[in-house]
C-alpha positions as CSV (number, residue, x, y, z in Angstrom):
1,M,0.0,0.0,0.0
2,K,2.9,2.4,0.6
3,K,3.8,2.1,-3.0
4,I,0.2,2.9,-3.9
5,V,0.2,5.9,-1.6
6,T,3.4,7.2,-3.0
7,R,2.0,6.8,-6.4
8,A,-1.3,8.5,-5.6
9,L,0.5,11.3,-3.7
10,A,3.2,12.1,-6.2
11,V,0.4,12.2,-8.7
12,A,-0.5,14.4,-5.9
13,I,-9.3,43.4,-21.8
14,A,-9.3,51.5,-25.6
15,F,-10.9,51.4,-28.7
16,T,-11.5,55.2,-28.5
17,T,-14.9,56.7,-28.8
18,M,-14.0,57.5,-32.4
19,V,-14.4,55.1,-35.2
20,S,-11.6,56.1,-37.6
21,M,-12.8,55.8,-41.1
22,S,-13.9,58.2,-43.8
23,G,-17.5,59.1,-43.4
24,I,-18.0,57.8,-39.9
25,M,-18.5,60.5,-37.3
26,T,-18.7,58.8,-33.9
27,V,-16.2,61.0,-32.0
28,N,-15.4,62.6,-28.7
29,A,-15.6,66.2,-30.0
30,E,-15.8,67.7,-26.5
31,A,-12.4,66.2,-25.4
32,A,-10.8,67.2,-28.7
33,A,-12.0,70.8,-28.5
34,K,-10.1,71.3,-25.2
35,K,-6.9,71.7,-27.1
36,S,-6.2,74.0,-30.1
37,N,-7.3,72.3,-33.3
38,V,-5.2,74.6,-35.5
39,E,-1.7,73.6,-36.6
40,V,0.6,76.2,-38.1
41,V,3.4,75.1,-40.5
42,M,6.1,77.6,-41.3
43,T,8.0,77.4,-44.6
44,G,10.3,79.6,-46.7
45,K,13.0,82.1,-45.8
46,T,13.0,84.7,-43.0
47,N,13.8,87.8,-45.0
48,K,10.5,88.1,-46.8
49,K,7.1,89.2,-45.7
50,A,4.9,86.4,-44.3
51,S,1.7,85.2,-46.0
52,V,-0.8,82.4,-45.7
53,K,0.1,79.9,-48.4
54,S,-2.8,77.5,-47.8
55,I,-5.4,76.3,-45.3
56,S,-6.8,72.8,-45.1
57,A,-8.8,70.7,-42.6
58,T,-9.3,67.1,-41.6
59,V,-12.5,66.0,-39.8
60,D,-12.7,63.1,-37.4
61,G,-13.4,60.0,-39.3
62,A,-11.4,61.0,-42.4
63,T,-7.9,59.7,-42.8
64,K,-6.7,62.8,-44.7
65,A,-7.9,66.3,-45.6
66,K,-11.2,65.8,-47.4
67,Q,-13.6,68.3,-48.7
68,N,-16.5,65.9,-49.3
69,V,-17.7,64.2,-46.1
70,T,-20.7,62.0,-45.4
71,V,-22.2,61.7,-42.0
72,Y,-24.6,59.0,-41.0
73,L,-27.0,59.7,-38.1
74,T,-28.1,57.1,-35.6
75,G,-31.8,57.5,-34.8
76,N,-32.5,61.1,-34.0
77,K,-29.2,61.8,-32.3
78,K,-27.0,64.7,-33.3
79,V,-23.4,64.0,-34.4
80,K,-20.5,66.1,-33.1
81,I,-17.5,66.2,-35.4
82,Q,-14.1,67.8,-34.5
83,T,-12.1,69.5,-37.2
84,Q,-8.3,69.7,-37.3
85,V,-7.0,72.7,-39.3
86,K,-3.6,73.1,-40.9
87,V,-2.4,76.6,-41.8
88,T,0.7,76.7,-44.0
89,V,2.6,80.0,-43.8
90,K,5.1,81.1,-46.5
91,N,8.1,82.8,-45.0
92,Q,8.6,83.8,-41.4
93,K,9.1,87.6,-41.2
94,M,5.7,89.0,-40.1
95,N,4.1,92.1,-38.6
96,K,2.3,92.1,-35.2
97,K,-1.2,91.8,-36.6
98,F,-0.3,88.8,-38.8
99,K,1.6,87.2,-35.9
100,K,-1.4,87.6,-33.6
101,N,-3.8,86.0,-36.1
102,I,-1.5,83.4,-37.7
103,G,-3.1,80.5,-35.7
104,K,-6.6,81.8,-35.7
105,V,-9.5,80.8,-38.0
106,T,-13.2,81.3,-38.2
107,Y,-16.0,78.8,-38.9
108,S,-19.4,79.2,-40.5
109,S,-22.2,77.0,-41.9
110,N,-24.4,77.9,-44.9
111,N,-27.2,75.6,-43.7
112,K,-27.6,75.7,-39.9
113,S,-30.7,73.6,-39.9
114,V,-28.6,70.7,-41.2
115,A,-25.3,71.4,-39.4
116,T,-23.8,74.1,-37.2
117,V,-20.2,74.8,-36.2
118,N,-18.8,76.5,-33.1
119,S,-15.8,78.7,-32.6
120,K,-13.6,75.7,-31.7
121,G,-14.4,73.9,-34.9
122,V,-16.9,71.4,-33.5
123,I,-19.5,70.6,-36.2
124,T,-22.9,69.4,-35.1
125,A,-24.8,67.4,-37.7
126,K,-28.5,67.8,-36.9
127,K,-30.6,66.2,-39.6
128,A,-30.4,64.8,-43.1
129,G,-29.4,67.3,-45.8
130,K,-26.4,69.2,-47.1
131,A,-24.3,72.0,-45.7
132,V,-21.0,73.7,-46.4
133,I,-18.7,74.4,-43.5
134,T,-16.3,77.3,-44.4
135,I,-13.0,77.7,-42.5
136,K,-11.4,81.1,-43.0
137,S,-7.9,82.3,-41.9
138,K,-7.9,85.4,-39.8
139,A,-4.4,86.3,-41.0
140,N,-5.6,86.2,-44.6
141,S,-9.3,86.2,-45.1
142,K,-8.8,85.2,-48.8
143,K,-7.6,81.8,-47.7
144,T,-10.5,79.5,-47.0
145,Y,-11.3,75.8,-46.9
146,K,-14.7,74.4,-47.5
147,I,-16.1,71.1,-46.2
148,K,-19.0,69.8,-48.2
149,L,-21.0,68.0,-45.6
150,T,-23.7,65.4,-46.5
151,V,-25.9,64.2,-43.6
152,K,-27.8,61.0,-44.0
153,K,-30.0,58.8,-41.9
154,G,-28.2,55.6,-41.1
155,V,-28.3,53.2,-38.2
156,K,-31.4,53.1,-36.0
157,S,-29.8,51.0,-33.3
158,M,-27.2,48.4,-32.4
159,K,-27.4,45.6,-29.8
160,L,-24.2,43.7,-29.0
161,N,-25.9,40.5,-27.9
162,T,-23.2,39.8,-25.3
163,D,-22.2,40.7,-21.8
164,S,-20.3,43.9,-21.2
165,T,-17.5,42.0,-19.5
166,A,-15.6,38.8,-20.4
167,T,-12.9,36.7,-18.7
168,L,-10.8,34.5,-20.9
169,K,-7.6,32.5,-20.8
170,P,-4.8,32.9,-23.4
171,G,-5.8,31.3,-26.6
172,E,-9.5,31.2,-25.8
173,T,-12.0,33.1,-28.0
174,K,-15.4,34.7,-27.5
175,S,-17.7,35.3,-30.5
176,F,-21.0,37.2,-30.9
177,T,-23.0,38.8,-33.6
178,P,-24.5,42.2,-32.9
179,T,-27.9,43.1,-34.2
180,V,-27.8,46.3,-36.3
181,K,-31.0,48.0,-37.5
182,T,-30.6,50.7,-40.3
183,V,-32.8,52.7,-42.6
184,K,-33.5,51.1,-45.9
185,G,-30.5,50.8,-48.2
186,V,-27.9,51.5,-45.5
187,S,-25.2,49.0,-44.7
188,K,-25.4,47.1,-41.4
189,A,-21.6,46.6,-41.3
190,I,-19.8,47.1,-38.0
191,K,-16.2,47.8,-37.0
192,A,-14.4,46.6,-33.9
193,S,-11.1,47.5,-32.3
194,T,-9.0,46.7,-29.2
195,S,-7.2,49.0,-26.8
196,D,-4.3,46.6,-26.4
197,K,-3.4,44.0,-29.0
198,K,-0.9,42.4,-26.6
199,V,-3.8,41.4,-24.4
200,A,-6.6,40.7,-26.8
201,T,-7.3,41.0,-30.5
202,V,-10.6,41.3,-32.3
203,S,-11.9,40.6,-35.8
204,V,-15.2,41.0,-37.7
205,S,-16.4,38.5,-40.3
206,K,-18.2,39.3,-43.5
207,K,-21.4,38.2,-41.8
208,G,-20.9,40.6,-38.9
209,E,-19.7,38.1,-36.3
210,V,-17.2,39.6,-33.8
211,T,-14.5,37.3,-32.4
212,I,-12.3,38.3,-29.5
213,T,-9.1,36.3,-29.1
214,A,-7.2,36.3,-25.7
215,V,-3.5,36.7,-26.2
216,A,-1.8,37.3,-22.8
217,A,-2.8,38.1,-19.2
218,G,-4.0,41.7,-18.7
219,E,-7.0,43.9,-19.4
220,A,-8.3,45.4,-22.7
221,E,-11.3,47.2,-24.0
222,I,-13.0,45.9,-27.2
223,A,-15.2,48.6,-28.8
224,V,-17.8,47.9,-31.5
225,A,-19.6,50.5,-33.5
226,P,-21.7,50.6,-36.7
227,K,-19.9,51.9,-39.8
228,K,-22.8,53.9,-41.0
229,G,-23.9,55.5,-37.8
230,S,-23.0,58.1,-35.2
231,A,-23.7,56.0,-32.1
232,K,-20.9,55.9,-29.5
233,A,-19.0,52.7,-29.6
234,Q,-20.1,50.0,-27.1
235,V,-17.3,48.6,-25.0
236,I,-16.6,45.1,-23.7
237,K,-14.1,45.0,-20.9
238,V,-11.9,41.9,-21.3
239,T,-9.8,40.3,-18.6
240,V,-7.3,37.7,-19.7
241,E,-6.1,35.4,-16.9
242,D,-3.2,33.0,-17.1
243,W,-4.0,29.3,-17.2
244,K,-3.8,27.4,-14.0
245,Y,-2.7,23.8,-14.0
246,R,-3.9,20.8,-12.0
247,T,-2.8,17.1,-12.0
248,K,-5.5,14.5,-12.2
249,V,-4.9,11.2,-10.5
250,E,-6.1,8.3,-12.7
251,F,-7.0,5.2,-10.7
252,A,-7.1,1.8,-12.3
253,D,-10.2,0.8,-10.4
254,T,-12.2,3.3,-8.3
255,K,-14.3,0.4,-7.0
256,A,-11.3,-1.1,-5.2
257,K,-11.4,-0.9,-1.4
258,E,-8.1,0.9,-0.8
259,V,-9.1,3.7,1.6
260,T,-9.5,3.8,5.4
261,L,-11.4,6.7,6.9
262,K,-11.2,8.0,10.4
263,G,-12.5,11.1,12.0
264,T,-15.0,12.9,14.3
265,L,-18.8,13.2,13.6
266,S,-20.8,16.2,14.9
267,W,-24.3,17.3,14.1
268,K,-26.8,20.1,14.3
269,D,-30.2,20.6,16.0
270,Q,-30.4,17.2,17.6
271,K,-28.9,15.1,20.5
272,D,-29.6,11.7,19.1
273,L,-26.3,10.3,17.8
274,S,-28.0,7.4,16.0
275,K,-29.9,9.9,13.9
276,A,-26.7,11.8,13.2
277,V,-25.1,8.5,12.1
278,A,-28.1,7.7,9.8
279,E,-27.8,11.2,8.3
280,F,-24.1,10.9,7.8
281,A,-24.5,7.6,6.0
282,K,-27.2,9.1,3.8
283,V,-25.0,12.1,2.8
284,V,-21.9,10.0,2.1
285,G,-23.5,7.0,0.5
286,G,-21.6,3.8,-0.3
287,T,-21.3,0.5,1.4
288,Y,-18.9,-0.1,4.3
289,T,-18.8,-0.7,8.1
290,L,-19.0,2.1,10.7
291,E,-17.6,1.8,14.1
292,V,-19.1,4.2,16.7
293,N,-17.7,4.0,20.3
294,G,-17.0,0.3,19.8
295,K,-20.4,-0.4,18.2
296,T,-20.6,-1.4,14.6
297,A,-23.2,-0.5,12.0
298,E,-23.3,-1.8,8.5
299,V,-23.9,0.9,5.8
300,V,-25.4,-0.4,2.6
301,N,-25.8,2.1,-0.2
302,G,-26.0,4.9,2.3
303,V,-28.6,3.2,4.6
304,V,-28.1,1.9,8.1
305,S,-30.6,-0.7,9.4
306,E,-32.8,0.1,12.4
307,A,-31.2,-2.8,14.3
308,D,-27.7,-1.4,13.9
309,L,-28.9,2.1,14.8
310,A,-30.4,0.8,18.0
311,K,-26.8,-0.3,19.1
312,I,-25.6,3.3,19.0
313,P,-25.9,5.6,22.1
314,V,-28.7,8.1,21.9
315,S,-27.1,11.1,23.5
316,G,-23.7,12.9,23.1
317,E,-22.2,16.0,21.5
318,K,-19.3,14.5,19.5
319,K,-18.4,10.9,18.9
320,D,-15.5,9.2,17.2
321,V,-16.6,7.5,14.0
322,T,-14.3,5.1,12.1
323,I,-14.8,3.3,8.9
324,K,-13.7,-0.1,10.1
325,S,-13.5,-1.9,6.7
326,S,-11.7,-0.4,3.7
327,L,-13.8,2.2,1.8
328,T,-13.7,2.2,-2.0
329,I,-11.7,5.0,-3.7
330,E,-15.0,6.1,-5.3
331,D,-16.8,6.5,-2.0
332,A,-13.9,8.2,-0.3
333,L,-13.7,10.8,-3.1
334,K,-17.5,11.3,-2.9
335,L,-17.1,12.0,0.8
336,A,-14.3,14.5,0.1
337,G,-16.0,16.3,-2.8
338,A,-19.7,16.0,-2.8
339,V,-20.9,17.1,0.6
340,K,-22.7,20.4,1.0
341,A,-21.7,23.0,3.6
342,D,-25.3,23.1,5.0
343,A,-25.5,19.4,5.8
344,K,-27.1,18.5,9.1
345,V,-24.0,16.6,10.1
346,A,-20.3,17.5,9.9
347,F,-17.4,15.2,9.6
348,N,-13.8,16.3,10.1
349,G,-11.0,13.8,9.8
350,S,-8.7,12.0,7.4
351,F,-8.5,9.0,5.1
352,A,-5.4,7.0,4.3
353,I,-4.3,5.2,1.2
354,G,-1.7,2.9,2.6
355,G,0.9,5.0,4.4
356,A,-0.2,8.3,3.0
357,T,-2.7,10.4,4.9
358,V,-5.1,12.6,3.2
359,S,-6.2,15.1,5.8
360,D,-8.4,18.2,6.3
361,I,-11.5,16.4,5.0
362,S,-14.7,18.1,5.9
363,L,-18.3,17.8,4.8
364,A,-18.2,21.6,4.5
365,N,-14.9,21.9,2.7
366,K,-14.0,20.2,-0.6
367,E,-10.3,21.0,-0.3
368,V,-8.0,18.3,1.1
369,T,-4.3,18.0,1.7
370,F,-2.0,15.1,0.9
371,K,0.6,14.5,3.6
372,F,3.4,12.2,2.9
373,G,6.4,12.5,5.2
374,T,7.3,16.2,5.4
375,M,5.6,17.0,2.1
376,D,2.1,18.6,1.9
377,L,0.3,18.9,-1.4
378,K,-2.9,20.8,-1.9
379,A,-5.6,18.6,-3.4
380,Y,-9.3,18.7,-4.2
381,V,-12.1,16.7,-5.6
382,I,-14.2,17.7,-8.6
383,D,-16.9,15.5,-10.1
384,G,-15.5,12.4,-8.3
385,N,-12.0,13.0,-9.6
386,L,-8.9,13.6,-7.4
387,Y,-6.6,16.5,-8.4
388,L,-3.3,17.8,-7.1
389,D,-2.9,21.5,-7.3
390,G,-0.5,22.7,-10.0
391,D,1.6,20.8,-12.6
392,Q,3.1,17.9,-10.6
393,S,4.6,16.1,-13.6
394,K,8.2,16.7,-12.5
395,L,7.4,15.4,-9.0
396,L,5.7,12.3,-10.5
397,E,8.7,11.6,-12.7
398,L,10.8,11.2,-9.5
399,Y,8.6,8.3,-8.5
400,K,8.2,6.8,-12.0
401,T,9.8,3.5,-10.9
402,I,7.4,3.1,-8.0
403,Y,4.4,4.1,-10.1
404,D,5.2,1.7,-12.9
405,S,5.1,-1.1,-10.3
406,N,1.6,-0.1,-9.0
407,K,-0.4,0.3,-12.2
408,E,-3.1,-2.0,-10.7
409,V,-4.1,0.9,-8.3
410,V,-2.9,4.2,-9.8
411,K,-2.5,3.9,-13.5
412,G,-1.1,7.4,-14.2
413,F,-1.9,11.1,-14.2
414,T,-2.9,13.8,-16.5
415,V,-1.9,17.5,-16.3
416,E,-4.8,19.7,-17.2
417,K,-5.2,23.4,-17.8
418,N,-8.2,25.1,-16.1
C-alpha cells in the first residue's frame, strides 16, 4: 500500500470613442476641443514678408484632408465632429497683426438647420441634408477651406448580444453577432477595435460576427460601432487570466477498497447520535462498516438498518466515527468532494491510502491535503476525480519506478489546464 500511496500522492481586456474611417463621425468632440485644433506650419526664408500659403482641414473619421464628407445619423441623435485645421505660412518675417492671427481661423455654416459649427471647430450634424462648412484664416481672409457635408440617416440601433465583460484564458475566443438596424439601403456593417493587441485582438467576419481572441494576461477594452452610424462605440471589458494547472490522478479501479477513513462526527439541531449517524451515511452513500464507540453498524448504499442504529448511544455531542472496513476509492472521493456546507451533520478527519494520509477532509470543505512524510500537497475533488494542485509532472517523474510497479491501483496522471 505504501507504493500505492506514494503513487497517488506524487500524482499528488481602448478602442476610443471615435471610429476612424472616412464618413463615420462617432467622435469625442468635446475632449478634442479642449486643445487647439489649428496647426501652423512655417515654410520659406526669414527675409520676406509672411503670408498664408494654404489652409486645409481634416475632420474626425477621415484619414486625410477631405472636402466631401458624409455623416450617418443614428436615430434622432445629433453628431458632433471635430475638425483639425492646418495653416501653412510662407516665409517667417511678419508684422504684429499677422503674428497675432496666424493660428486663428473662423468657422461658418451655410445651412444651420442641417449642421452648425462653433468657434472651436466642432461641427454638429442635426438632420439629413447638405451643408457647407467654411473655415477662413484670420491672418488672410482670402484663404479658406470648404467642407461639403452630406448628412444621411443611417443606423437606427445596435445591440451587441453579449455581456459587457468577459474573462478569458490565453488562446481562448469569444464570439458574438451584434444586431444592427438601419434605414432602408444603409449597410449594417460594423467595426471593432481593441485597446491593447498584446492582451486581446478582435476581428469581424463578413457576416458581422465579432471574435475576441485572448493573447496574454491583462485587461483590454473591445469597442464595437456601426460603420454607417453616429452611435458611441459600445465597449466590452476583457480580462485575460493565465492558465492554472492541475494534475488529475487516474485510478485503475475506483471500485477497489483501498481507503481507510477516520474522524469525528458532529451534528446540528439534535442530540440523538444514532440519527446523526443515519444522516451521515445518507450524505456519504456507499457500502462499508462504521464503528461508533466500539459499536458497529453496516452501511449499505447509504442506509443503516434500524437494528444497527439501535446499538448506537442516543445522546452525546461528539463521537469518534471510524470506517472499520476499507472504503472504496470512489466512495472516499465522494465524501471529500460532494458534501454540502449546510449538511445537518459535519465530519472532520482523514482518510489514508496505505501509508499516505489525506487530511483536512470536511463535509463543509471540498479541499483536502495530501501529507506524505514532510511534504504537503494541496488537493481537491471535482466531479468524483482527485486532483493535485498545479503541474506535478516533475514530481511524479521522480517516482516513476514506484508508479510503474503499481499500475493496478494508480495507472497514471494527466496534467490539465483550467
